[in-house]
C-alpha positions in Angstrom: -58.1 29.6 -2.4 -55.2 32.6 -2.1 -56.6 35.4 0.4 -55.0 38.4 0.3 -54.9 41.2 2.6 -53.9 44.9 1.5 -52.9 47.3 4.6 -52.1 51.0 3.6 -50.5 51.8 6.9 -47.0 49.5 8.7 -48.6 50.2 12.3 -49.3 46.9 13.0 -45.8 45.7 12.1 -43.6 47.5 14.5 -40.1 45.6 15.8 -38.0 45.9 17.9 -35.5 47.9 15.6 -38.3 50.4 14.7 -37.4 49.4 11.2 -38.8 52.0 8.5 -41.3 49.8 6.2 -42.9 51.4 3.0 -45.9 52.8 3.4 -48.2 49.5 2.2 -47.8 45.9 3.4 -49.5 43.2 1.3 -50.4 39.7 3.2 -50.9 36.7 1.3 -52.1 33.0 2.5 -53.7 29.9 1.8 -56.7 29.1 4.4 -55.1 26.7 6.7 -51.9 25.5 5.1 -48.4 27.3 5.1 -46.8 27.4 1.9 -42.8 27.4 1.9 -39.8 26.5 -0.4 -42.3 27.1 -3.6 -40.6 26.0 -6.7 -41.9 29.0 -8.4 -41.6 31.8 -6.4 -44.2 34.6 -5.7 -43.7 37.5 -7.2 -44.9 40.8 -5.8 -44.5 44.6 -7.8 -43.8 47.5 -5.1 -44.4 51.0 -7.2 -42.5 53.6 -4.9 -41.1 56.1 -7.2 -38.0 57.7 -7.3 -36.0 57.1 -4.2 -33.4 58.9 -2.4 -29.8 58.1 -3.4 -29.1 56.8 -0.2 -32.1 54.8 0.8 -32.1 51.2 -0.6 -35.0 49.0 -0.8 -35.0 45.1 0.5 -37.6 42.6 0.4 -38.7 41.6 3.5 -41.8 39.4 5.4 -43.4 39.6 8.9 -41.7 36.7 11.0 -43.6 35.7 13.8 -41.3 34.7 16.6 -41.6 31.5 18.7 -40.7 33.1 21.8 -42.8 35.9 22.0 -45.7 37.6 20.4 -43.7 40.2 18.9 -42.2 39.5 15.1 -39.8 40.9 13.3 -38.5 41.8 9.4 -36.7 38.9 7.7 -35.6 38.6 4.4 -35.0 35.2 4.3 -35.8 33.0 1.2 -36.8 36.7 -0.7 -34.8 38.0 -3.7 -35.0 41.9 -4.3 -34.6 43.8 -7.7 -34.9 47.3 -8.4 -35.7 49.0 -11.2 -35.9 52.9 -11.2 -39.4 53.8 -9.7 -40.5 50.2 -8.6 -39.0 47.1 -6.9 -40.1 43.5 -7.4 -39.8 41.0 -4.9 -39.7 37.1 -5.2 -40.0 34.7 -2.6 -40.4 31.2 -1.8 -43.2 31.5 0.7 -46.6 33.2 1.1 -47.1 35.7 4.6 -47.3 39.6 4.6 -44.9 41.1 2.5 -43.1 44.7 2.6 -40.3 46.8 1.4 -37.5 47.6 3.9 -36.1 51.1 3.2 -32.4 50.9 4.3 -31.1 54.5 5.1 -27.5 55.2 4.8 -25.1 58.1 5.1 -25.2 59.9 1.6 -21.7 58.9 0.1 -19.3 61.4 -1.8 -18.3 61.0 -5.3 -15.2 59.9 -5.6 -13.6 62.8 -7.7 -14.8 65.3 -5.1 -13.3 63.5 -1.9 -10.2 63.5 -4.0 -10.2 67.1 -4.3 -11.1 67.9 -0.6 -8.3 65.6 0.1 -5.7 67.8 -2.1 -7.2 70.9 -0.2 -7.0 69.3 3.4 -3.5 68.3 2.9 -2.1 71.7 1.3 -4.1 73.5 3.7 -3.3 71.6 6.8 0.6 71.3 5.5 0.3 75.6 5.9 -1.4 75.6 9.3 1.5 73.0 10.3 3.8 75.8 9.4 2.2 78.8 10.5 1.8 77.2 14.0 5.3 76.2 14.6 5.8 79.8 13.3 4.0 81.2 15.9 5.1 79.0 18.9 8.7 79.7 17.9 8.4 83.5 18.0 6.4 83.4 21.0 8.8 81.2 22.8 11.6 84.0 21.8 9.3 86.8 22.7 7.1 85.9 25.3 8.9 88.2 27.9 8.5 91.0 25.6 4.4 90.0 25.4 3.8 89.1 28.6 -0.1 89.4 28.8 -2.9 87.2 28.9 -4.2 86.8 25.5 -0.8 86.3 23.7 -0.1 82.9 26.1 -3.8 81.9 25.2 -3.3 82.4 21.2 0.0 80.3 22.1 -1.8 77.4 23.5 -4.8 77.6 20.7 -1.5 77.4 18.2 0.0 74.4 20.2 -3.6 72.4 19.4 -3.8 73.2 16.5 -0.7 72.2 15.5 -0.9 68.8 17.2 -4.5 68.8 15.0 -3.1 69.0 12.0 0.3 67.4 12.2 -1.9 64.1 13.7 -4.1 63.8 10.9 -1.6 64.3 8.4 0.2 61.7 10.0 -2.7 59.6 10.3 -3.9 59.5 6.7 -0.1 59.4 5.4 0.7 56.1 7.4 -3.0 54.9 7.6 -2.0 51.8 5.5 1.3 50.9 7.7 -0.4 51.2 11.4 -1.3 47.9 13.5 -4.7 48.0 14.9 -3.1 49.4 18.6 -1.0 51.8 16.7 -4.1 53.2 14.9 -5.9 53.2 18.1 -3.5 55.1 19.4 -3.1 57.6 16.6 -6.9 58.2 16.7 -6.9 58.9 20.6 -4.5 61.6 19.9 -6.3 63.0 17.2 -9.1 63.0 19.2 -7.6 64.6 22.0 -6.2 67.0 19.9 -9.5 68.1 18.4 -10.8 68.3 21.4 -8.3 70.4 23.2 -8.8 72.8 19.6 -12.5 73.0 20.7 -11.4 74.0 24.2 -8.9 76.4 23.8 -11.5 77.7 21.2 -13.8 78.2 24.1 -11.0 79.4 26.2 -10.3 82.2 23.8 -14.2 83.3 23.9 -14.4 83.0 27.3 -11.3 85.5 27.6 -13.2 87.7 25.6 -15.8 87.7 27.4 -13.6 88.7 30.1 -12.4 91.5 28.3 -15.7 93.0 26.9 -18.3 92.5 29.3 -16.6 91.9 32.9 -14.2 94.8 32.6 -14.0 95.7 36.2 -12.5 93.4 38.8 -12.1 90.7 36.5 -8.5 89.6 38.3 -8.3 86.3 38.8 -5.4 84.6 40.7 -2.9 82.0 38.5 -5.5 82.7 35.5 -3.1 81.2 32.9 -2.2 78.0 34.9 -6.6 77.3 35.5 -7.3 77.8 32.2 -4.2 75.2 31.3 -5.5 72.8 33.6 -9.1 73.1 31.5 -7.9 73.6 28.1 -5.5 70.4 28.4 -7.1 68.6 31.4 -10.6 68.4 30.0 -9.7 66.5 26.8 -6.9 64.3 28.3 -10.1 63.3 30.9 -12.3 62.3 27.9 -10.1 60.1 25.7 -8.6 58.2 28.8 -12.0 57.7 30.1 -13.1 56.3 26.6 -9.9 54.1 26.3 -10.8 52.7 29.5 -14.4 52.0 28.7 -14.8 51.9 25.4 -11.4 51.2 23.6 -12.7 49.8 20.7 -14.5 53.0 19.9 -11.2 53.8 18.4 -9.8 52.3 14.9 -9.6 52.3 11.3 -12.6 54.6 9.8 -13.7 54.4 6.4 -15.0 57.3 3.8 -17.5 55.7 1.3 -17.8 57.4 -1.9 -20.2 56.6 -4.6 -17.8 54.5 -6.7 -16.9 52.4 -3.3 -13.9 53.2 -3.1 -13.3 54.2 0.8 -10.7 56.5 2.1 -9.4 55.5 5.5 -8.0 56.8 8.7 -7.4 56.4 12.4 -10.6 58.0 13.9 -13.5 57.1 15.9 -15.7 54.3 14.7 -18.2 54.3 17.2 -20.8 57.1 16.1 -22.4 57.7 19.9 -18.9 58.3 21.1 -18.4 61.1 18.0 -21.8 62.5 18.5 -21.3 62.8 22.3 -17.9 64.1 22.5 -17.8 66.0 19.1 -20.4 67.3 17.9 -22.4 67.9 21.2 -19.2 69.5 23.0 -18.1 71.7 19.8 -22.5 73.0 19.4 -22.3 74.2 22.7 -18.9 76.3 21.9 -20.3 77.3 18.7 -23.4 78.8 20.5 -21.4 80.4 23.1 -18.6 82.0 20.6 -21.3 83.2 18.1 -23.4 84.9 21.0 -20.7 86.6 21.9 -19.3 87.3 18.3 -22.6 89.2 17.7 -22.4 91.2 20.9 -18.7 91.9 19.4 -20.4 93.3 15.9 -23.4 94.9 18.0 -20.2 96.9 20.0 -18.4 98.1 16.6 -21.9 99.2 15.0 -22.8 101.2 18.0 -19.1 102.6 18.3 -19.2 103.6 14.7 -22.9 105.6 15.3 -21.6 107.0 18.6 -17.9 107.8 17.7 -17.4 110.8 15.6 -13.7 109.3 14.5 -14.3 107.3 11.4 -12.8 104.0 10.8 -12.4 102.3 7.2 -14.8 99.5 7.1 -12.1 96.7 5.8 -10.7 97.2 9.4 -14.0 96.7 11.2 -14.3 93.5 8.8 -10.9 92.3 9.0 -11.7 92.2 12.9 -15.0 90.5 12.4 -13.1 87.5 10.3 -10.5 87.2 12.9 -12.5 86.8 15.5 -14.5 84.2 13.3 -11.2 82.2 12.9 -10.1 82.8 16.1 -13.2 81.7 18.0 -13.8 78.5 15.7 -17.0 80.0 13.9 -16.3 78.1 10.5 -16.6 75.1 12.7 -20.3 75.6 12.6 -20.3 75.4 8.7 -20.7 71.7 9.4 -24.0 71.9 10.8 -25.3 73.0 7.7 -23.6 71.0 5.4 -26.3 69.1 3.9 -29.4 69.5 0.9 -28.3 71.5 -2.1 -25.3 73.5 -0.8 -23.7 69.9 0.6 -20.7 70.3 -1.6 -20.2 73.9 -1.7 -20.3 74.6 2.4 -17.9 70.9 2.3 -15.3 73.2 0.4 -15.7 76.4 2.5 -15.3 74.1 5.7 -12.0 72.4 4.1 -10.6 75.4 2.8 -11.4 77.5 6.2 -10.7 75.1 8.7 -7.7 73.7 7.1 -6.3 76.7 7.3 -7.2 78.0 10.7 -3.6 78.1 11.8 -2.5 80.5 9.2 -5.5 82.6 10.0 -4.5 82.7 13.8 -1.1 83.4 12.8 -1.8 86.2 10.4 -4.8 88.1 12.5 -2.4 88.4 15.6 0.8 89.3 13.3 -1.4 92.0 11.6 -2.6 93.7 14.8 0.5 93.5 16.3 1.7 95.9 13.6 -0.9 98.1 13.7 0.5 101.6 15.5 -0.8 102.2 18.6 -2.3 105.5 17.8 -5.2 104.2 15.9 -6.6 103.2 19.0 -7.9 106.6 20.3 -8.9 106.7 23.9 -12.3 107.1 22.7 -12.8 103.7 20.9 -12.9 101.6 24.1 -14.0 98.4 22.2 -11.3 99.0 19.7 -8.7 99.0 22.6 -10.0 95.8 24.2 -10.2 94.0 20.7 -6.5 94.9 20.3 -5.3 93.7 23.5 -7.3 90.5 23.4 -5.4 89.9 20.1 
């Protein structure tokens, strides 16, 4: 006689991996008898409703380990057949059965990935030309514009040039790179990204010094110290990763729904990626966003207290220019999920691949403004122009 036990909770079946199980567990056994290698498999049907695209059910049984009291979920001897809202399990033995829900990252549709790649190629190409133009112009005019802001912008332009160029080369020559070269490319790309984040943070710090700490802000060897941070910190991080965990770099695949993957040399280890990129940029994004909101408040206060009427498009262009320079648009990555996923991915790709172009356009536009537009009564506007 078969004894069946039906659990509506998986609380009693926790393994070392803390696996996610469907809400029901079914146990079937014959008293004092162990049945295995059955000629006709036991068939069990689980009704679970429609599952998300990134969730794959898998038939498993509770396998008690002989070495300790803890068990684990095992799929040996079980076949899984999923049909819409239900899954049929066929197993050649009797024990406790359940559905293991395997959650994977939502893959992109192939046509969307292709269009994003084309946008990236075009945007990064434009940014490479723009930042290279900026660097050349700065080299020949550095004596005419010796202020700190221009020098900081030039450093950000160099970081963006390295980032876009390395990214394009990584995609272009990925198929021809050996493992060692791919690791080197990934490390340089990571260094370029961290340098870009760091210099965007330095842009925010410099703007803070100009807007908030207006008086007594002289710092000895200011640009040299900023350069040590801007280039030294990324170098230290990447060097430590290469020494401690060099296999964190390598070939990284972007999966599509058609299972045709795009590859690039990048970070393979998700822990390294989240620790050095997501958390680090999240801190910079939080600081720079707070600073940008302060600037917007200053502009609104200026419009209400100063009788001089400024055209609204100038205020809007100031905020948009600062948003690009401070890297606010990179924050779209934190909101790229749910129904707006594809829209935000397109915005993220367009805005950030063109960041070098926006930087050149922003600085060029403000340099062309006549000095008389910054009246003595508009200190905030003067400061923002000085920062540019």
